[in-house]
N, C-alpha and C positions, 0 to 999 in steps of 0.2 A: 504493500500500500504506500510505503514511503516513496517508491519510484513514481507513483502517480502524483505525488506532492513534492516535487523537487524544490529546493530552496532557491527562490528567485533572488538574483543578485545583479547589480549594475556595476558596482566597483568592488574589486577584490581587496584582500588584506594589504596588498602593496599599493593600493590607491590607483589601480589601473582598470580601465574599462573592460568588462567581460560581456557587456551587452550595450550596444550603442543606439538602441531603439529610441531612447529618450534624450540622446545627446544634444539634439538641437534645442531642447527646452532647458538645458542647464547653462545658466549664465553666471558671470562673476558675482552679480548681485545676489542670486539665489544661493550660491556657494558660501558667500560671506554671511548671509543670513543664517544658514545652517551652523556655520562655525561659531558665530557670535553667541547664538542661543545655547549651543552645546558647551561652550566654554563658560558661559554664564551659569548654567545649572550645575556644572561640575564644581565650579568655585563656590557656589552656594552650598552644595552638598558637603563639601569638605569643611566649610565654615560651620555649618550646623553640627557636624560631628564634633568639632572642637568645642563648640558652645556647650554641648551635652557633657563632654568630659570635664568641663570647667564648672558644671553645676548650674549653668545659665539657661539650659533648655532641657525639656523632659526627654524621655526615651524617644529615640529618633530612628526612622527607617531609611536606610541608605539606598541609593540607586546608582552609584558609580559603576559604569560599564553598560548602562542601559540608556545613555543619553541619545543615541541615534534613534532608538525606538520611540522615545518620548518626544523629541524635537521633530523628527520626521512626520510623525502622526499629527502632532498638535498644530503644525503649520498648515495642515490641510483643512482645519476646521473653518466653518463659516461663522460670522459674527454672532449669529443667534442660535447656533447649534448647542445642544445639551451635552455636557461632559459628566460622566459618572466614574470617578476615579477610585482607586484603592488608596491605601495609606502610603504606597510607594510611588505615586504618580504626580508628586508636587512639581517635578521637573516639567512635565507636560502642562500643568496648570500655570506655572510661571511663564512658559512660552506662549500660552494662550492669552496671557494678560492678567492673571490673578495678582492680587496685591501681595507683594513680598512680605510686608509687615504682618499681614493677616496669616500668611503661611507660617511664619514664625510663631505667631500667637497660637495657632492650632497646635503646634508641637510643645507649647507650654500649657496645654489643657484649657485654653480660653475659648469660650463659646463664640467670641467675635471672629475666630479663625475659620469659622464655617461659612462665612458670608463674603462674597466678592461682588460688590455692587457693579451692575452693568454686564455681568457675565452669568450665563446659565450653568453654574457649576454646583453640582450636588455635593453635600458634605462627604469627604473621603470615607469609604466603607471599610471598617475594620473587620466586621464579620465577613467571612469568606463567601464571595459570589452573590451576596444579597443585592448588589447593585445591578445585576443583569436584568432581572425582571423589572426593576425601576426604569432602566434605560428603555426597555421595550414599551413600558407604559407611557413614558414621555414621548417616544416616537409615535405611538398610537394617537396621542393627543394632537401632535402636530399634523398627522395625516388627516384626522377628522376636521381639523381647522382649515385644511387645504393649503398649508404653507409648504415651502420647500426646505424647511428646517429639518435637520436630522439629529440623531443622538449617537454618541460613542460610549461604549462601556469598556474600561480597562480591567484586566484581571490577570492573575498569574496562573501557572500550570496547575497548582493545587486546587484552584477554583473549579476545574473541569471534573473533579470528583465529587462535587456538591450537587444536590438536587436543583438548586437555583439556576445553575448553568443550563441544565437541560430544559427547565421550565421556561427560562428566558428565551433560549433559541427556538424552542418549539412554538411558543406564542408568537414570536416575531416572524417566524417562517409561515405560519398559518395565515396571518393577516398581512403578510408582505410589508412589514413595517420598515421605515427609513432609519435603520440602526446599523452601526458597525460594531461588531464584537472583536475587540483588539486584545489578543493574548500576548503577554510577554513571557515567553518560556525561558526562564533563566536557570532551569535545570533542577531547582530545589523548591519544594514546598516547606519552608523553614528548614528542617534537617533531612527531609525525605527526598532522595533523588527520584527523578521522574520514572526511571525504570522499575522502581519499587512501588510506584503509585498507580501506574496504569499499564495495561498490556497492549494498548494501541501504540503503533510505531510513531505516529504523529498526532498532534492535536488537530491539525487542519482536516484530517480525514473524518473527524467527528461531525463535520458539516453534512456528510452524506445522509445521515439519519434524518436530517431535517430538510433535505432537498434544497440546500442553499450552497452558494459557492464557498469553497475553502481555499485559502491561499497560504502558502508557507514562504516566508521571506527572511532574508538575512537581516536580523534585527540590529546588526552592527554596521549596516550599510544604510546611511541616512537617505541616500537617493532612492534605493529600492523601497524603503519604508514609506517615504513621502509619496511616490508615484502610485504605489499599490493602494495606499489609504485614500488618495484622491479618487482613484477608480471606484473604490468601495462607496465613497460618499456620492459620487456621480450616479451609481446604480441606485442608491437609496433615494436620492432626490428625484430620480426619474420614475419612481414607483416600482422598481424591480426588486425591492425587498432587501433583507439583511445579507451581510457577508461576514464570514469568520476569517480573521487574519491571525496567523501564528507567527510572531516575530521571535526568531531563535536568537537569544542573546545570553549574557552572563552578568550576574552581579559579582563584582570583585570582592566586596566586603561581606560583612555579617548581615544576617537577616534584619536585625536592628542593633542598636548600641547595647542591648541587654543580652546579646547572643554571642556565643563563641564558636565560629565556624570550624575551628580546628578539631572540634569534637566529632564532626561528621564528614569532613572532606579534607583533602590534602591541599593546604593553602600554598605550599611551595609550588605545586603544579599550576595553581591559579596564577601565581605571580610569573612563573616561567612562560605561560601562554599570553600574558597581558600584552606584550609587544605585538603579538599576532592579531588579537581580537579587539584591542582597544579602539572604539569607534572614533574617538577624537584624533588619535594618531593616524588612523586610516584616512580621515578627511584631510589632515595636514599633508600626508603624502600625496593625496590627489591634488591638492592646491599647488604644491611645489612642482609636481609633474606636469601641470597644465598652465603654469604661468599666473596662478591666482594668489600666490603667497606674497604677502607684504608684511615684513617683520614689524615695521613701524605701526601699521594698522593694528596688528595683533597686540602689540604692547599698549597702544592707546586704548584698545577695546578692553583689555584686562584691567587697566587703571580705572576706566569708567565703571566696569562691573564691580570691582572691589570697593569703590567709593559708594556705589548704590547699595551694596550689601551692608557696609558699615553703617550707613545712614538708616537702613531698615532695622538693624540690630539696636541702634540707639533709640529709635522710635518704639520698638517693641519693649525695651527695658524701661522706657519712660511712660508706658501705658498705665492708665489708672488701675488701681487695685481692683480685682474682680468683685462683683456684687454677689454675695452668697445667695441672694434671693433668686438668681438665675437658675439655681438648682430646682426651684419649684415653679417659677413663673412661665416656663416655656414647654410645659408638658400638655396643658389643656388651655384653650382660649379663656374659659372661665374655670377657676379652680374648684374642684369638688370639695366638699367639706373635709374629708380625711386629709387631703394634701394641704388644705388651708390651715388645718389644726397643726399638722406637722411643721409647716412653715413658721407659724406663730410660736410654737414650742421651741423650735430650734433657735430662732432669732432671740428669744428670751434667754435661752441657755448661754448664748455668747454675748449677751448684753446689748443686743440690737433693739430696734424699734418694734 
């Protein structure tokens, strides 16, 4: 079955074209857009890890190694599309235009981190796969409204073993909904390698059961990810229904900052392979090989990114203290009496009003 779903690739590990079909659509402007966003989210990811180690941020989910999958897909969104992320997709959210301060607030456990004004971004799903039926529901609403808006749901390989995965795909396929199911197959569902989690050779082949297209793409090739996701969105907007995309990638670090990956995989092998699979290095090689590399532009871009991140951290740390009433006030529109009593009792216990 894997032979029926070959990994689609445009640029190989050395940064060289292996498929020139889309070459005419690749401009310096597009390449620099890819590189800027990938550099930006990697710099953010490393800063967030350091903040957590310093006790300035809560437990954090790292995504280094998955930048091409997140940037390539996110740059294909329309302004009014719906995004249903997991806890590891803040790179895609930042690329889409999410507020960086609010992304940091999310990782400090603040309710304000779940809202990005002007963007249809669903709060990151921590329970595995619950966001897939939600994405189908949002897509159904857009279809009933008669818009051209679509939805995308991100999920990891572990999500395909959950019932919500099958329910979401089945519902979307039956009603031909404008939704893209975007899987980032990074090889591990926390500590469980994919070969111990499923007997399927690929995730893309799971599309067969629902009668929808399945695509397997090199998740470290930003060009392949971008153009395949654009195709999936085009199908969705044209009323042709959902697409399942499997982006084969790798997370270099731990599942979260509370995890020790050396307990379940050989980190030396991961580091040995980094030079080969690193999506940012691949893009850098492509830029150098095609006359797009501008060292001064890269240095200036990094300086701009670092200043943006430092300012976001400053704003996050200066944010007003959380209101404990938020624990109670955002469950029901009108508080039922048991929760109202709990709120009153708790506020009294801490000397509140």
